[in-house]
N, C-alpha and C positions, 0 to 999 in steps of 0.2 A: 604227156599233153602233145597233142597233136599240132602241125606246123599252123593249121587254120584257128585253133582253139588259142593258141599263144598270141597270133596275130590279133584276135578279138579282144583279148584281155589287154594287150598293148593300146588297142584303139579306145577301149574303155578308159583305161586309167588316163589315157592323153584327153579324152574329151572331160572326165573329172577335173583334172587339173584345170583346163581353159575354162570350164564352169566355175571353179573356185577363184581363178584369175580375173574372170570378169566380174563376179560377186564382191571379189576385193576391191576391184576399180570402183564400183559403184560406190561401195561404201567409204572409198577416200574421197570421191567426187561430193558426195553427202557431207561429209565431214568437212570439205574445203568450203563448200555452199555455207553449212552452218556456222563456220568460223568468220567467213566472209560476211554473212548476215549479222552476226554478233559484232564483228568490230565496225560495221557501216552504223549500228545500231547505237554503239558506244561513241561514234565520232558526232552522231548527230545529237547525242546527250551531251557531250561536250561542248560542241559548239553552239546549242541551246543555251547551257549554261552561262558560259561565257558573254552572250547576247545580252541576257537576262541579268548578269551582275556589273555589264559594263554600259547599262542606260542609265543616262543622265536622272538625276533626282532634284527636284526644286520646290521651293517653298517660298511663299509670298506672305507669309504670316507675319504680323507686327509684332513687335518686343521692344522692350528696352534694351539695348544692346550691351552685354556684360564690359564692365570696365576694365582696363588691362594697362600693365605698365611693362614695355619690354624696352631692351638695348639692342640697336641695330649693330651691323657689321662693321660700322664706322665708330662707334661708340657713342653715339648720342642715344639718349633715352627719348623714349615716345609713350605717351599717354593716349588714351582716345580723347578723353576730356579736352586737351591739348588742340583737338581738330574740331571742336564744335564750331558750327557754324559754316562746317564744308562738307558736302559729302565723302564719305570715305569708302573705299574697296579694299577689302582685306582678301588676300590673295593667298590660300593655304596651299602647301604642294610638301612630296618627300623631298624637295630639294636636291641635294649633293648625291649623284649617283645615277640622278633621274634627267637624262638629256631634254625630253619632252618638258620637264617641269621649268628649265633654264630658259629653253628657246620660247614657252609661253610669256615669260616675264621681257624677254628681249622682244617679241613682236608686239608686246602693251608698251613697250618703249617708244616704238615705232609709232604708235598711235597718240603719242602726248598731246598732240595739239586738240584732238577730238576729247581727251579725257579733262583737258584743261577748258575746253569750252563747256561742260557739262560740269563744271567745278568740282571735280571729283580727284582726290588724292589717293593714288595705289599703295598699299603697305605689304609688301610680301612676306609672310611669315613662314619659318621653316624650324623643324628640332633638331638642327646641325649645330655643331660647333662654328666659330667664326673660320677658323682655317679650312673646314669641310667646305663649306658652302663659297668662301672667296674665291678657292681654286676654280671651283666650276664658273663662276660668274667671270673670272678671267678668261678662261679658255673660252668662253661664248660671246665676249664683249660686253655682259651685262654690267651695268653700272648703278642701276637703283638699289640701295642699302636695303638688305633683308632683314627681319627683325629676329631676334633669336628666342624661341619659345622653349620651355622645357616640358611642355604638355599641358601646362594649364589653360593656357587660351585656347588652345585646339579642341581641348577638351569643353569648356564652356561655350564655344561656339558650335558643338556638335561633330566636329568634322573627325576626331581623333579615334582611327583605327577603320577608318572608311577607304584608305587606299590599299596597294598592293600589300603592305606590312601591317600587322595589327597595332604596334607602337608607335605607328606615324600618322600624321594627317593625311585626310584623302586629297584628290586633287579639286579645290573647291574655292567657291566665292562667296562673301558677304557683304551685302550692300548694305551701309547706313547712312542715314539723312544727317542733315545739319542739325536737325533736334536730337540726334543720338540714337533714333530707333533703327533697328534693322528692318529692311523693307524686303531684302531678299537673299535666300540661301540657294546657291546652285553646285551640285555635285557631279562631276566629271569623270567616273572610273576609267574612260579611254584615255585620261591625262592630257586633254587637249580641248579648248574651245577656241574657236576662231575669233580674232580682236573684233571683227565687225558683230558677229552673233553677241559677244559680249557688250560690247556698247548698246546694241538693241534692248537686252536685258534690261540694262542699267538706264536706258530712256523709258523703256515701259514701266519701270516698276517706281522711279522716281514722279512720273507723271499720275501715276495710279492713286 
């Protein structure tokens, strides 16, 4: 092979290699774009799902509130019947291990005067042991006794399995009037409802 032919052959091989490298680069870029697009779509889907599942649910359907008997963290027994003649707000939550759940109760306590003005007794209900919930209460400075439920009351009020865990109640509120009628149910998957907004819901539904 002549020197000229050899040089031409090398040039052709180099050109083919460069073409192959460019083609490979284009394929890699397309692949990165596809992966990036798929990741973005997956992220959008995940965020959308979170937004949908974290939307509050509310019902103002009126019914006779299910009766219950529960013991609180201080050892006292509570029945719904003994609160007849006063408005009652049941606050269900996951309780122990859920910091926002405990903080919620702490913020409700700070609004005690506003709840008293509306003649509303707040009864927080959890499916924890006394030891579990009192440890979190002490750590957060919460003093209102929590009622200890085995799941029966949470199920009766339709909140069981509505939270982060299937076997626990969701972050929910049930308003019961002086006649023992359920006037409002509110479910908050975000694990928080500003006390001012909670008071507005109570005022609105008691006056309806």
